[in-house]
VEXLOLUM-415025 format. One record per atom (N, C-alpha, C): residue in one letter; x, y, z. Coordinates in steps of 0.05 Angstrom, whole numbers, plus 5000, padded with zeros to 4 digits. Example, Ala and Ser with C-alpha at 12.3 -4.5 7.8 and 13.67 -1.06 7.14 Angstrom:
# VEXLOLUM-415025
A526448865156
A524649105156
A526449345156
S525749555142
S527349795143
S525850015157
***
This chain:
# VEXLOLUM-415025
M453482206442
M454582126418
M452182146396
N450282036406
N447082106393
N446482416390
R447382546409
R446382826406
R447783046383
I450482886390
I452283016372
I452082896343
K450682636340
K449282616313
K447582686300
K445482776317
K443382876317
K443383226304
W445383336325
W446283676322
W447083636293
L448783496283
L450983486253
L449283386228
G446783246235
G445383206220
G442883466211
N441283616239
N440683846236
N441983976215
L444784076220
L446684256210
L446784146182
G446883976181
G446983846152
G444183976132
V442583916146
V439483976129
V439184266125
I440384406145
I440084696140
I442284766125
L444284706118
L446384776101
L444584736068
M444184486066
M442584306041
M440484526039
L438984636058
L436884816049
L437285066036
L440085226052
L441085466042
L442885376017
A443085246019
A444485135986
A443085175962
G439985035965
G438285005952
G436485265948
L436385435972
L435885685967
L437285905952
V439685915952
V441586055940
V441585975905
A440985655900
A440285585878
A438585685857
W436585675877
W433885725867
W433786035857
I434686195874
I434486485871
I436986535847
M438586425841
M440686475813
M439386245796
L437386145797
L436586025771
L434986165752
P435486155725
P434386345707
P431986365707
W430086485690
W428086515682
W427086225668
P427486105654
P427185895639
P427585605656
G428685685678
G429485415702
G426785455716
V426485695724
V423385635738
V421585625722
L421285695704
L418985625681
L418785385679
G421385235670
G420984915673
G420384805697
A420984855720
A420584725747
A417484755750
A416185035740
A413085105752
A411784865727
V412884835706
V411184555682
V411284405698
L413784325703
L413184025711
L411883965733
A411684125757
A409684195775
A406884095768
A406784285756
A403184295743
A403684135733
L404483985717
L403383655705
L403683475726
W404883435746
W404983275768
W402783265779
L401583495783
L399283605798
L397483515788
A397183505756
A394483495741
A394183215735
F396883105729
F396182825716
F397682555732
T397482665757
T398182365775
T396482385797
R396282135815
R393782085826
R395182265857
S397682255861
S398282385891
S398382685881
G398882785858
G398783085848
G395983145854
R393882995841
R391383125851
R390483095882
L391182905892
L390482865921
L391283145933
A394083185924
A395383425934
A393983705935
L392783745909
L391483955900
L388084025920
E387183745920
E384883785937
E385583835964
A387583695977
A388383826002
A389284086004
T390184185979
T390884445982
T387984655986
R386684565966
R382884695971
R382684705996
I382684526010
I381584496033
I382684656058
G385784696050
G386884926065
G387085106061
I386385196032
I385485506034
I382985536040
A381285396036
A378785436049
A378785646077
S380685486087
S380085496116
S381585726124
L383085926102
L385086106116
L383386296127
P380686416111
P379386616127
P379186586163
Q378786356171
Q378586336198
Q381986416219
R383486346205
R386486406213
R388486616195
W386486806183
W387286966165
W389987206182
G389187256207
G391087446225
G393687286221
A393786996233
A396586886228
A397786866208
S396186746191
S397086786160
S398787046149
S397587276155
S398287476149
S401187566161
V402187466182
V405087476187
V406287416164
I406187176142
I407787046127
I408187296103
V405487406104
V404587526078
V406187806091
I405788016112
I407088186113
I410488176119
G411087996127
G413887946125
G415387856108
I414587716086
I415687696065
I415587936042
A413188116046
A412888306033
A414588526040
G415888566065
G417588676073
G420088746066
V420888366060
V422788296056
V423888396022
V421788326011
V421288395976
V421988685972
A420188865990
A420389165987
A422689235992
V424789126012
V426989266018
V429589195999
L429088995992
L431288855979
L431088945946
V428188935939
V428389095909
V428589385917
A428089535928
A429089825934
A432089885936
M432889725952
M436789685953
M437389605919
L436289485916
L437489355880
L436589595864
A434289665869
A433289965845
A435290105847
M436590195876
M438290415873
M440990355862
G441690195860
G444590075849
G444390085823
A441889915814
A441089935788
A440890235766
G439190405788
G438690665780
G441690875772
F443590795796
F446190915796
F447390765766
Q447590585764
Q449290445742
Q448590575720
K444890555714
K443790635691
K444890945684
T444291075708
T445291345699
T448391385689
L450091275699
L452591285688
L453291275661
E451790955654
E452790835631
E450690985604
Q448191125619
Q448091345599
Q449491565588
T450891635602
T452991875603
T455291805580
G455491525572
G458191455557
G456391335529
R458691405500
R457391335482
R459791215468
D459291005453
D461990815438
D463390995413
D461591245405
D463491395379
D464391685400
T465191655423
T466591865441
T468691715456
A470791955457
A473091765479
A474592005495
I474791875523
I475992075536
I479191975540
V481292125539
V484092165548
V484192255576
L485592035595
L486592095615
L489492095617
R490892145636
R493392115644
R494691795652
G496191615640
G497191435645
G497091315674
G494791105685
G494790995699
G492091195727
S491291315714
S489091535723
S486191345728
Q484991335743
Q482491215740
Q479791395742
A480191685746
A477891875744
A479992095739
E477692295726
E478692535720
E479792675743
T479892665763
T480392825788
T483392765798
N484392525786
N487392465789
N488892445770
S487692635747
S488892605720
S490192885714
V492392935697
V493693195692
V494093085663
I493593225642
I494593255616
I495293605610
T497793585603
T499493905600
T498194055570
R498794225570
R497794365546
R498794345520
D500994235524
D502994205497
D501793955481
Q501093825497
Q499593455493
Q497393495474
V494793735478
V492593755471
V492793795438
P495093975429
P495393935393
P495893695389
L497693555406
L498393295396
L496293085391
I494393115413
I491592905415
I489893005389
T490393305382
T488493375364
T489293285337
S491493265328
S492493055306
S491792775299
L491892665321
L491192345322
L489692325298
A489792025284
A487591945267
A484991865280
G483391785267
G479891725279
G478791915294
I479292195290
I476892355306
I475692505291
A472792555288
A471692605282
A471392945272
K471093105251
K470893345242
K468693545249
D468693705249
D465593935244
D465594025219
E463894155215
E462894235182
E465694455181
S467194525195
S469294725187
S471394565179
G472094345183
G474394185188
G475394155214
R474894285234
R476994225255
R476194015270
P477893875286
P477493585298
P476093665327
L474093535329
L471493605353
L473393385380
V474893655392
V476693565410
V475393815434
S475093675464
S474893895476
S476093795510
P478393965511
P479993975535
P477994035561
E478093945578
E476693995604
E477793935633
L476594145649
L477094065670
L474394035693
S475193925715
S473393815736
S474693965762
Q472294115768
Q472294285793
Q470794245813
V471494135830
V469294095859
V468894325876
V466094475874
V465594705887
V463694635907
N463694845925
N461494835955
N458594865947
M456794745944
M453994795942
M452994815967
V449894915974
V448094905987
V445694735983
T445194505993
T442794335979
T440194435992
R438394415968
R435994485975
R433994296005
S434394096000
S433193956017
S434193966046
D435994036058
D436694056087
D438894296097
G439494456075
G440694646075
G443794616083
T444794426085
T447494316084
T449694306056
D451994316064
D453894356052
D454694126034
A454494136002
A455293905989
A457393985967
N458893725957
N460293795932
N458493845911
A459593935885
A458693975862
A460293945838
Q460493855824
Q462493865797
Q461994055779
L463794255780
L464194505758
L465794415734
R464394365717
R466094255695
R466194525669
G469594545667
G470494665643
G470994545614
V469194665598
V469294505576
V470394645548
G471194515526
G472794755507
G470394825489
D470594895464
D469094985442
D467394715435
A468194545432
A467494325420
A465894085435
G466094235460
G464494045483
G461094045476
W460694215472
W456994165463
W457093925434
A458393985423
A458693845386
A458693565397
I460793495422
I461593185426
I459293035445
R457293305453
R455393135473
R452593285461
P451493155439
P449093275420
P446793155440
Q446893085468
Q444593005479
Q443993225492
L446393465506
L445093625520
L444093865503
Q441793925519
Q439594085500
Q439394355524
I440094585522
I438994785533
I435594835535
V435194815559
V431694795566
V430995115576
E432895275584
E432395515590
E434895665588
G434595985585
G436996175576
G438296125557
R441496125553
R443196075541
R446195925546
R446995835522
R449695795527
R452295995548
F454295905557
F455696085562
F457596225538
E458496375548
E460096535523
E463596505527
S465596475513
S468196375517
S468696725529
G471196625551
G471996815564
G470897015583
K468196925593
K466797065611
K465896895633
R464796965659
R464696875677
R461796745679
E461496535665
E458296495662
E458196205665
L455996095675
L455395845682
L452295725665
V452695475660
V450095305660
V449995155675
V447995095679
V446794855698
V445194655684
G446894365697
G444294125694
G441694175714
Q439694075696
Q437094045713
Q437393965732
G438793705740
G439093535764
G439893745785
A442393895777
A444194065800
A442094275803
H439894385791
H437994595793
H436994565807
R435894235810
R433394145834
R435194095856
Q437794095859
Q438693895880
Q440394235899
Y440994415884
Y442894605902
Y441094815900
V441495065915
V440295285922
V441295475904
G439995685895
G441495995877
G442595895857
L440795745841
L441995655811
L439995655786
E438095885798
E436595935782
E437596195755
V437196165733
V437596355714
V437596625726
G439796815717
G439497005721
G441397045746
N441696885771
N442096885788
N446096935790
T447097075816
T450597085820
T450896865838
L452996775828
L454996595854
L457596645853
R458296585880
R461496785882
R462796495892
L464696415867
L466096205875
L468596285869
A470996225877
A473296315878
A474196625880
N471796755904
N472097015899
N471297185878
Q470297045859
Q469397205838
Q466597125833
D465597355821
D462197285812
D461997185787
W459696955782
W459696795757
W456496845759
T455496865735
T452696875730
T452396655712
V448696595721
V447996335723
V446596425687
V447296345669
V445996395646
V444096175623
G443895965633
G442095785629
G441895545639
K440795355631
K439595095646
K439594975617
F440894645622
F440594425604
F439894215615
A438994035596
A438493755601
A439693555586
S440493295601
S442593115585
S440692845590
G439992815619
G438892505616
G440992325628
D442792435633
D445592265638
D446792365666
S449292405680
S450392445706
S450792725697
H451192775670
H452293125663
H449293355677
D446993145686
D445293305697
D445993455719
S448193315739
S448793395761
S451093595758
E451593685735
E453593895737
E453594165730
L455394315733
L455194615726
L456994615711
W456494785685
W458994755662
W459095085652
A462495165650
A463495385646
A465695355618
D466595585614
D468495565592
D471495475603
A472095325588
A475295205610
A477495385608
E477995575597
E479695745597
E479595945625
T476496005619
T476196225642
T476196075675
L475295805674
L475795645699
L477995635703
G480195555683
G483195505686
G484395735699
A484195975689
A484596255694
A483796265725
T482096235732
T480096345763
T481496135785
Y481495925775
Y483295735795
Y485895675792
Q486795865775
Q490295785776
Q490595545763
R489395385736
R490195195735
R491695225709
T494095115702
T495995085682
T495594895659
S493994675670
S493894415649
S491194325656
Y490294145638
Y488094015639
Y487593795660
Q485293615650
Q485593345665
Q484493185647
S482793285629
S481893045611
S480893195587
V481592995564
V480793085538
V478192925522
T475793035521
T474392815508
T474192985481
V473592685461
V473892745433
V471292595422
R470692735396
R468492615383
R470292425355
L469692115364
L470491915348
L469491955315
D471091845293
D469891855271
D467991525269
G465991585287
G463591305292
G465191105306
A463990895321
A465390735333
A467590585333
E467590545306
E469990455287
E472890635291
G472090905291
G475191015302
G476191015319
F475390855345
F477090795368
F479290715362
E479390465352
E482490305354
E484390465336
P483690585314
P485490755304
P486190955322
F484691165334
F485891365354
F487591215373
K486491015386
K487990895410
K490790815393
A490390655373
A493690575368
A495390845354
A494091085348
A495591215337
A496591405365
M495291415386
M496191465414
M498691365416
A497891155423
A500390875438
A502490945416
A502591035390
A505790995373
A506091275380
D505791535393
D507491665402
D507591705426
P510591695436
P512191675463
P512091925477
R510192165464
R510492395479
R507492415487
L506192225488
L503292225501
L502691925515
K503991915533
K503891695559
K500891735575
L498591645551
L496491705567
L494891475557
D492391435580
D489891195571
D488391375562
V486891175542
V484291265528
V481791095532
L480091105540
L477490935538
L475391085518
T473090915522
T470591055504
T469391155527
T467191325523
T466091415549
T464691275560
K463491105542
K461990855558
K463590675567
N464990545565
N467190425581
N467790585604
Y468790835604
Y470090955626
Y467190975649
Y464791125637
Y463091205655
Y461790935671
S462090635651
S460890485664
S462590325688
K465790335682
K467390365701
K467190425729
Q466590745728
Q465890925746
Q463590805768
S461990675752
S459890665771
S459690335782
E461390185786
E462489905786
E461989905816
G464590065828
G464790015859
G462790075871
L460990275869
L458190345888
L455790185876
T455890045854
T453889875846
T454189655864
K456489525863
K457589265871
K456689255901
L457289555919
L457189575936
L453989555956
I452189765937
I449589755942
I448989465934
K448989345918
K448189075912
K448688825935
A451088885947
A452188695970
A450988765990
L450089035998
L449089066023
L445489026016
G444489046000
G441888935990
G441288715999
T443588505983
T443288245995
T443088236010
I445588356035
I445588216059
I443888246080
I442288556069
I440488606095
I437688486083
G437488436064
G435088156052
G434787946063
A437887766063
A437887536074
A437387496106
I437587816125
I437587816148
I434487826157
M433587956135
M430488006134
M429487746131
A430887676110
A429487316098
A429487136126
I431387106134
I431686966151
I429486976173
G429287246191
G426487316200
G424787186189
A423187216168
A421187146150
A421586916151
V422986706149
V423486466151
V422786416173
F422986426198
F421786366232
F419586476229
G417986726215
G415586756227
G413686576208
A414686486180
A413486296167
A412885986182
L415385966191
L415085706208
L413185696228
N413985886250
N411985896267
N408285886261
T407986086239
T405486086231
T404785796225
M406385636198
M405485406193
M405985156212
Y407085226241
Y406885056261
Y404385046267
A403385256275
A400885396286
A398785246268
A398985236247
A396485226225
A396684916228
V398784826232
V398584446228
V397484356258
A398784536280
A397284406300
A394684436306
G392984686287
G389784806296
G388984656277
R389984506253
R388784336234
R389384016244
A389783906265
A391183696268
A388683466262
R387083526269
R384283336264
R383583356231
E383383596224
E382583606196
E384783366176
I387483466189
I389383306170
I389282966180
A389382936206
A388282646208
A386382566196
T384582706196
T381282576174
T382782506149
M383582666133
M384582616100
M386882396103
R388582386126
R389582086124
R387781836130
A387281886138
A385681656153
A383081606122
I381981766109
I381681706082
I382881706068
G385481616060
G387081506042
G389381736025
F389281976043
F391282136034
F394382126041
R395581996028
R398181946034
R400082196047
G402182076057
G405082416069
G405682536042
L406382376023
L406582566004
L404782815995
P402082765987
P400283025985
P399983196006
V399683056028
V400283256056
V402183466055
V405283326046
V406883496052
V406383766021
V405783656005
V406083765984
V403284055984
A401383926000
A398884186002
A399884396024
V400884356043
V401984506061
V403984736049
M405884576039
M408384756014
M406884885994
L404884865984
L403384995971
L402585225981
E401185176002
E399885396022
E401185566029
T403585466037
T405685716046
T406985866024
M407085746000
M408685875983
M405886105965
L403585975968
L401086165956
L401386475975
L401486365998
L401686666022
L404486786011
A406886686008
A409286786003
A408986955973
L408086785957
L407886965930
L405787225932
L403387245946
L402387385946
L403687685973
G405087505982
G406987725994
G409287965976
G410687715958
G411987855935
G410787975917
L408787955915
L406988135896
L406288435907
I405788415940
I405288605950
I407988765957
G410088685963
G412288745961
G413388905937
G413188795915
G414788875894
G412789105881
L410089075887
L408689305885
L408789605894
I409889545926
I410089805939
I413089895929
A414989745921
A417589805916
A417589975888
W415089905871
W414689965846
W413890245844
L411390275872
L409990525872
L411390745883
V413390645909
V414390845916
V417390885913
F418390795895
F421590805889
F422290835860
N419590675842
N421190705810
N420991105803
N423291145798
N423691365791
N424291615810
Y424591475838
Y424191725857
Y428191815858
S427492095853
S430692135852
S431692245876
V434192185881
V436792155898
V439092275884
S441092335906
S443692405889
S446092195918
T448192205903
T450392055918
T453292125914
L454892055923
L458392115911
L458392005889
S459492105870
S461791935845
S464091905848
G464791875833
G468491765831
G469892075838
N468492305829
N470092515833
N469392665861
F467392565884
F466892635908
F464892865902
S463392875879
S461193055877
S458992905880
Q456693085876
Q454592845882
Q453292875853
V451892685848
V450692575824
V447892525827
M445892585815
M442792595810
M442692375797
F440792205809
F440591975791
F436791835796
Q435791605785
Q433291555799
Q432991315799
F432091135819
F431990915823
F429990775801
S431690465788
S430290395769
S429390125778
V426390155783
V424989855784
V424589695771
S426689575753
S425389405734
S424489095732
P423289055712
P421888825712
P423788505724
E426888605722
E428688385716
E428888365755
L428788585768
L428888645796
L425888495812
L423988605799
L421288555809
L420788155810
W422988065790
W422487785784
W424087675807
N426987765811
N428187665833
N426687725860
G425487885863
G423787935893
G421887675894
L420787645871
L418887415873
L420587145881
K423087085861
K424086945876
K424686895902
W425887065915
W426187125943
W423387035959
A421387135951
A419087105969
A418186805966
L418386675939
L418186415937
L419786215952
G422786265950
G424586115966
G424586105995
I422986416001
I422286306031
I420686196042
G418886196022
G415886066036
G416585736027
L417985706007
L419385346006
L420885286032
V422385476042
V423885356073
V422585356091
G420185626097
G418885676111
G415885406117
G415685356094
G413985076093
G414784776094
L417184746090
L418184516086
L417784366120
F418684436136
F418484216162
F415984296173
P414084436169
P411184426175
P409784256165
S410484226143
S409584026122
S409683736125
L412983656134
L413983446145
L412683386167
R412583526186
R410483436216
R407883346210
A406883556188
A403683476183
A403483166175
A405483116157
A405882836138
A405882566169
R406982676180
R408682466207
R406582456229
L404182656230
L402682636253
L400782316254
P401582266271
P399581986276
P396282046281
V395581896264
V392281946263
V391581876282
T391281686297
T390281596320
T390081826340
E392781916348
E393582086365
E392382326359
A391782416337
A391082716327
A388082676333
L386082516327
L383782446330
L382782396357
R384882276374
R383682326408
R384382626412
S385782776405
S387683006419
S385483166408
A383983186392
A382283376375
A379483336384
***
């Protein structure tokens, strides 16, 4: 019975520690700042706090003699933070790229119930009805800025390893360029209507073989000429563009997949949506492009975040055990020193705080090193992944200050847990026994 009670008691302590660690990681920065201020005030203005500071100084002064063992904490936590921040930076970069693609003053029209362009169909007779709706901006000639579009997945060869990969070939209407003013031709020219000509995004140009301006590609048993390269700073950088009518004729497409419109300002969305809902011939869904591309990134971003957290948690458990072993060894090696401090008036609380502060300082150093590694290696690192239309999207890792801050909180949390039990052991160390064994 006593063993069961002891086992349940230990399990309860572990669960409480895990709950505390989760609460600490989720704590916003004002809460962390408040906790740090309270701890600093306690250390500076109470007798126990000042004794804890003195004990901490003694422990830090002895670090050079046991730096090899202490480096286990630093390296372990640095690895946790580097991996965690890198994983989360991948998700943040993908989300940022897709969110930059959309705007509040443009809208995309899809078939009712469709989640993406690939499973949407808009018939040709619906396009004039959409063009006549309220809320659409017009160009200088008074024509509505409406672009019926196709999305065709084509097979390309990657530069990195020569394997086949999916690329998105987008067919756009005459207004496609005006609707997306962020697109700028950086080499060559735009394609001409009625011709099998392509312009390629700079991300696609870096990713795939054979997209240099002037090259000829074989698509659907037809020759297509690359006449230009564009930059957009969003997911369109990963696409190839062509005239929608020419693309439809080549791939025998009798309908469109989406219609993108330029709204009469952000306030034009509601009139446009209401006018579409009022026409029974248009059983279509409409979203702002900002909302649409944000939704496209949700699934993969959540998956990457979940995987990053799970991998980070597994590595964190290993780092906690490494910290426990190191600090238990440090306490055992400093038994006489700790006993001497206890004998001259250092009570249990200052000793506990001193050992925990030492562990958390090592954890902080590991967190800073891990965050620096993640920032130097992965920030703006370009990769590609599948998007919702099963084509590859080029994006860059985004190591933001928020992610670095979260990494530091993980590091300090690991240090807190890893230093707790060794510090309690140091505080309970019998003075006479420790002095005799030393």
